[in-house]
C-alpha positions as CSV (number, residue, x, y, z in Angstrom):
1,M,133.8,102.7,135.2
2,L,136.4,105.2,135.3
3,T,135.7,108.4,137.5
4,L,137.3,112.0,137.8
5,P,138.5,112.9,140.8
6,F,136.0,115.6,142.8
7,G,136.7,119.0,142.5
8,T,138.0,118.8,138.8
9,L,135.1,120.0,136.8
10,N,135.3,123.0,134.6
11,I,131.9,124.4,134.2
12,A,131.1,127.2,131.7
13,S,128.2,129.3,131.0
14,D,128.5,129.3,127.3
15,Y,129.7,126.8,124.7
16,S,133.7,125.7,125.1
17,A,135.3,122.8,123.6
18,D,137.4,122.4,126.6
19,A,134.6,122.9,129.4
20,S,133.5,119.2,131.0
21,A,130.2,120.8,131.8
22,V,128.1,123.8,130.0
23,L,125.5,125.3,131.6
24,H,123.7,128.1,129.8
25,H,121.1,130.7,131.1
26,G,119.2,131.9,127.9
27,D,117.3,130.8,124.9
28,S,117.8,127.4,123.6
29,M,117.3,128.2,120.1
30,A,119.9,131.0,120.2
31,F,122.1,128.8,122.4
32,V,121.9,125.8,120.0
33,R,123.1,127.8,117.2
34,T,126.4,128.3,118.8
35,L,127.0,124.7,118.9
36,P,129.2,123.3,116.2
37,S,127.4,120.9,113.4
38,N,127.8,117.3,114.1
39,S,129.3,117.6,117.3
40,V,126.7,116.3,119.9
41,K,126.5,112.4,120.1
42,L,123.3,112.4,122.1
43,V,120.6,115.2,122.1
44,I,118.2,114.1,125.2
45,T,115.4,116.3,126.6
46,S,112.1,116.5,128.5
47,P,110.6,119.7,126.7
48,P,107.8,121.9,128.1
49,Y,104.8,119.8,128.0
50,N,102.2,122.5,127.6
51,I,99.8,121.2,130.4
52,G,99.8,124.4,132.3
53,K,102.4,124.0,135.0
54,S,103.4,127.0,136.7
55,Y,106.5,127.7,134.6
56,E,104.3,127.2,131.2
57,K,101.7,129.1,129.3
58,P,99.2,126.6,128.1
59,T,98.7,127.0,124.3
60,E,96.7,125.4,121.7
61,L,98.3,122.1,120.7
62,T,99.0,123.3,117.1
63,A,100.5,126.5,118.3
64,Y,102.6,124.4,120.7
65,L,104.1,122.1,118.1
66,E,104.8,124.7,115.7
67,A,106.8,126.7,118.5
68,Q,108.5,123.5,119.5
69,S,109.4,122.5,115.6
70,Q,111.4,125.5,115.2
71,I,114.1,124.1,117.1
72,I,114.2,120.7,115.8
73,P,116.3,121.4,112.5
74,E,118.9,122.7,114.5
75,L,119.2,119.9,116.9
76,V,119.5,117.6,113.8
77,R,122.3,120.0,112.7
78,I,124.5,119.6,115.6
79,L,123.7,115.8,115.9
80,A,126.6,113.5,114.8
81,D,125.9,111.3,112.0
82,N,126.4,108.4,114.4
83,G,124.4,110.0,116.9
84,S,120.9,110.0,118.6
85,L,118.2,111.9,119.9
86,C,115.8,111.0,122.7
87,W,112.6,112.9,123.2
88,Q,110.7,112.2,126.3
89,V,107.3,113.5,126.5
90,G,103.9,112.6,128.1
91,N,100.5,113.6,127.1
92,Y,98.5,117.1,126.3
93,V,95.1,116.9,128.0
94,D,92.5,119.2,127.0
95,S,89.1,119.2,128.6
96,G,89.5,115.6,129.4
97,E,90.5,114.5,125.9
98,V,94.1,113.2,125.7
99,F,96.6,113.9,123.0
100,P,99.5,111.6,123.0
101,L,102.6,113.9,122.4
102,D,104.9,111.4,120.9
103,I,102.3,110.8,118.0
104,F,102.7,114.3,116.8
105,Y,106.3,114.6,117.6
106,Y,107.0,111.5,115.5
107,T,106.1,113.2,112.3
108,L,108.0,116.2,113.1
109,F,111.1,114.4,113.5
110,K,110.6,112.1,110.4
111,Q,110.3,115.4,108.3
112,Q,113.8,116.0,109.4
113,G,115.1,112.5,108.1
114,L,115.5,111.1,111.4
115,K,114.8,107.2,111.9
116,L,112.9,105.9,114.8
117,R,114.5,103.0,116.6
118,N,112.4,102.5,119.6
119,R,109.6,103.9,121.6
120,I,110.3,103.6,125.0
121,I,107.6,103.3,127.6
122,W,108.7,105.0,131.0
123,H,106.5,103.6,133.9
124,F,106.3,105.1,137.1
125,E,104.0,104.2,140.1
126,H,102.7,107.9,141.5
127,G,101.3,110.8,140.0
128,L,98.0,112.7,139.7
129,H,94.9,110.5,140.1
130,A,92.1,111.1,137.4
131,S,88.4,111.0,138.3
132,K,87.0,110.5,134.6
133,R,89.5,108.3,133.1
134,L,92.1,106.1,134.2
135,S,95.3,107.7,136.1
136,G,98.2,108.1,133.8
137,R,101.2,106.5,134.8
138,Y,103.5,106.4,131.6
139,E,105.3,108.7,129.4
140,T,107.4,107.9,126.3
141,I,110.8,108.3,124.9
142,L,111.4,108.5,121.1
143,W,114.6,107.2,120.1
144,F,115.7,108.5,116.8
145,T,119.0,108.2,114.7
146,K,120.5,110.3,112.1
147,T,121.8,107.4,110.1
148,D,121.8,103.6,110.2
149,D,125.6,103.8,111.5
150,Y,124.9,104.6,115.0
151,T,126.5,104.1,118.3
152,F,125.1,101.3,120.4
153,N,126.9,100.0,123.0
154,L,125.3,96.4,123.4
155,D,127.6,94.8,126.2
156,S,126.7,98.2,128.2
157,V,123.3,97.2,128.6
158,R,123.0,93.2,128.2
159,V,120.8,91.7,130.6
160,P,121.2,88.4,132.3
161,S,119.9,85.2,130.6
162,K,116.9,83.8,132.0
163,Y,118.2,80.3,131.1
164,P,122.0,80.6,130.6
165,G,122.3,76.8,130.7
166,K,119.9,76.4,127.5
167,R,121.8,74.5,124.4
168,H,120.9,73.9,121.0
169,Y,118.6,70.8,120.7
170,K,119.2,70.5,117.0
171,G,121.6,71.3,114.1
172,D,125.5,71.5,113.8
173,K,125.4,73.2,116.9
174,K,123.4,70.6,118.9
175,G,124.5,70.3,122.5
176,E,126.5,73.8,122.5
177,L,125.2,76.2,124.8
178,S,123.1,78.8,122.8
179,G,123.6,82.2,124.7
180,N,126.1,84.6,125.4
181,P,128.4,84.6,128.5
182,K,127.9,88.5,128.7
183,G,124.2,88.0,128.7
184,K,121.3,88.1,126.0
185,N,120.9,90.9,123.5
186,P,118.2,92.7,125.1
187,S,114.6,93.0,123.3
188,D,112.8,96.4,123.1
189,L,110.8,96.3,126.7
190,W,112.6,97.7,129.4
191,T,112.2,97.8,133.4
192,I,115.3,98.4,135.2
193,L,119.0,98.8,133.4
194,Q,119.4,94.9,134.1
195,E,116.0,94.1,133.2
196,D,114.6,97.2,131.5
197,W,116.2,96.6,128.1
198,D,114.2,93.3,128.3
199,N,110.8,94.4,128.1
200,E,110.8,98.3,126.8
201,I,108.9,99.5,129.9
202,W,111.0,101.3,132.4
203,N,109.7,101.3,135.8
204,I,111.6,104.2,137.1
205,P,110.3,106.4,140.1
206,N,109.3,109.7,139.0
207,V,110.6,112.7,141.0
208,K,108.3,113.2,143.9
209,S,108.4,114.6,147.4
210,N,110.5,111.7,148.9
211,H,112.7,111.4,146.1
212,P,116.5,111.9,147.0
213,E,116.9,114.1,144.0
214,K,113.8,116.3,144.3
215,T,114.3,120.1,143.9
216,G,111.9,122.9,143.5
217,H,111.1,122.0,139.7
218,P,107.6,120.7,139.3
219,C,108.3,118.0,136.6
220,Q,111.8,116.9,137.3
221,F,113.6,114.5,135.0
222,P,115.1,111.5,136.9
223,V,119.1,111.0,136.5
224,E,118.5,107.5,136.3
225,L,116.4,107.7,133.0
226,V,119.0,109.5,131.4
227,E,121.9,107.3,132.5
228,R,120.5,104.4,130.5
229,C,120.6,106.5,127.3
230,V,123.9,107.8,127.8
231,L,125.4,104.3,128.6
232,A,123.6,102.8,125.6
233,L,124.1,105.6,123.1
234,T,127.4,107.5,123.7
235,D,131.0,106.7,124.5
236,E,133.3,108.3,126.9
237,G,134.6,111.7,126.0
238,D,131.2,112.3,123.7
239,M,129.0,115.2,124.1
240,V,125.6,115.2,125.4
241,Y,122.9,118.1,125.3
242,D,119.8,118.8,126.6
243,P,117.9,121.9,125.2
244,F,115.6,122.3,128.0
245,S,117.9,121.4,130.9
246,G,115.8,122.5,133.9
247,V,117.5,121.6,137.0
248,G,120.6,119.8,135.0
249,S,119.7,116.2,135.4
250,S,120.8,115.3,131.8
251,V,124.1,117.1,132.3
252,I,124.8,115.2,135.7
253,A,124.1,112.0,134.1
254,A,126.8,112.6,131.2
255,I,129.2,114.0,133.6
256,K,128.7,111.0,135.9
257,H,129.8,108.7,133.2
258,L,132.5,110.7,131.7
259,R,130.8,112.4,129.2
260,R,130.7,116.0,128.5
261,G,127.3,117.6,129.6
262,V,125.9,120.6,128.2
263,G,122.5,122.2,128.8
264,S,120.5,125.3,128.2
265,E,117.5,126.4,130.1
266,K,115.6,129.9,130.2
267,E,114.7,129.9,133.7
268,A,117.2,131.6,136.0
269,D,116.1,129.8,139.2
270,Y,116.5,126.4,137.7
271,V,119.8,127.2,136.2
272,T,120.9,128.1,139.7
273,L,119.8,124.9,140.9
274,A,121.4,123.0,138.3
275,R,124.6,124.6,139.1
276,E,124.3,124.0,142.6
277,R,123.5,120.2,141.8
278,I,126.4,120.0,139.3
279,E,128.9,121.3,142.0
280,K,127.7,118.9,144.8
281,W,128.2,116.2,142.4
282,D,131.8,117.8,141.9
283,A,132.1,117.7,145.8
284,G,130.9,114.3,146.0
285,V,127.9,115.0,148.0
286,L,125.0,115.0,145.5
287,K,122.1,112.8,146.4
288,L,121.2,110.3,143.5
289,R,119.1,107.3,143.2
290,P,121.4,104.4,142.3
291,L,121.1,103.2,138.8
292,G,119.3,100.0,138.9
293,K,117.9,100.2,142.2
294,P,115.0,97.8,142.7
295,I,111.5,99.5,143.1
296,H,110.1,99.3,146.8
297,Q,107.6,96.7,147.0
298,P,105.3,96.7,150.1
299,T,105.5,93.3,152.1
300,G,102.1,94.0,153.6
301,R,103.7,94.3,157.2
302,D,103.5,98.2,156.9
303,K,100.6,99.6,158.4
304,V,100.2,101.9,155.6
305,S,100.1,98.9,153.1
306,Q,97.3,97.3,155.1
307,R,93.5,97.9,154.3
308,P,92.4,100.1,156.8
309,N,89.5,99.2,159.5
310,E,87.2,102.1,158.2
311,W,87.1,100.1,154.9
312,R,85.6,97.1,156.6
313,M,82.0,98.2,156.2
314,F,82.6,98.4,152.2
315,D,84.0,95.1,152.3
316,D,81.0,93.6,154.0
317,E,78.6,95.5,151.9
318,N,80.4,93.6,148.8
319,E,80.4,90.2,150.4
320,A,76.7,90.6,151.2
321,K,75.8,91.1,147.5
């Protein structure tokens, strides 16, 4: 993969066709109107979830969706005909009842004529523990395209064949290898870049306290999550836009792979953090979780992964029943 020399980024505050990165502080609706039509290859974001975080005001679900729906026609306008839109959401929870946001958003995007290509499950191991329902450990990414002629870089995301030596057992090709030397065409289940496209469940750590990318943002987008979409759905030089860019993870994922990263964010503190992170990337010192790094699995030898002595009384009671 080609890389730019460190210290060469041109970071603009407003849209500029010459900037390698744009980080705008202000209202996303006002900013997106400054972007040319059909100019963005990938729109990717994790919008405000309406779940009462410190940076959100919880509203009734219908009012929340109505507010979010205002920007969608503009996002479709700026999306290239061969472009994609990836919308990552979780669940809205009200009085213990779960409302899966991707179901509601699906209708909003279909009304704009977009076509759903995949509903990707992003699985993570850590999060809040529920007491009256099962603990949530996944979110979803809706991948839409504007037309049937869209960019999809299959060779960038091929996965190793499980049985590379498999051969055709009948027909004209009997005895010939049945696979592709570059790897197999991935299915719609994902786990990690070399395996994720194989099972539409992405096992990517969410950004918690010990994550190398952790900032002051309470619900941070992992760079690795964006990278996979960038590699598959864009080419070098294409523009990637995040209308709710937070601390700049989408912009970083774009510029890391020689795309033009554009983000808009209304919270000044997050724009400051995003700029600091982008400048660190440009200086070659930003800490990122490597793309495709395997998830840590306890060996059983770590004390913290062993069943504590204090719980033995519960084990003894269960054995006695």
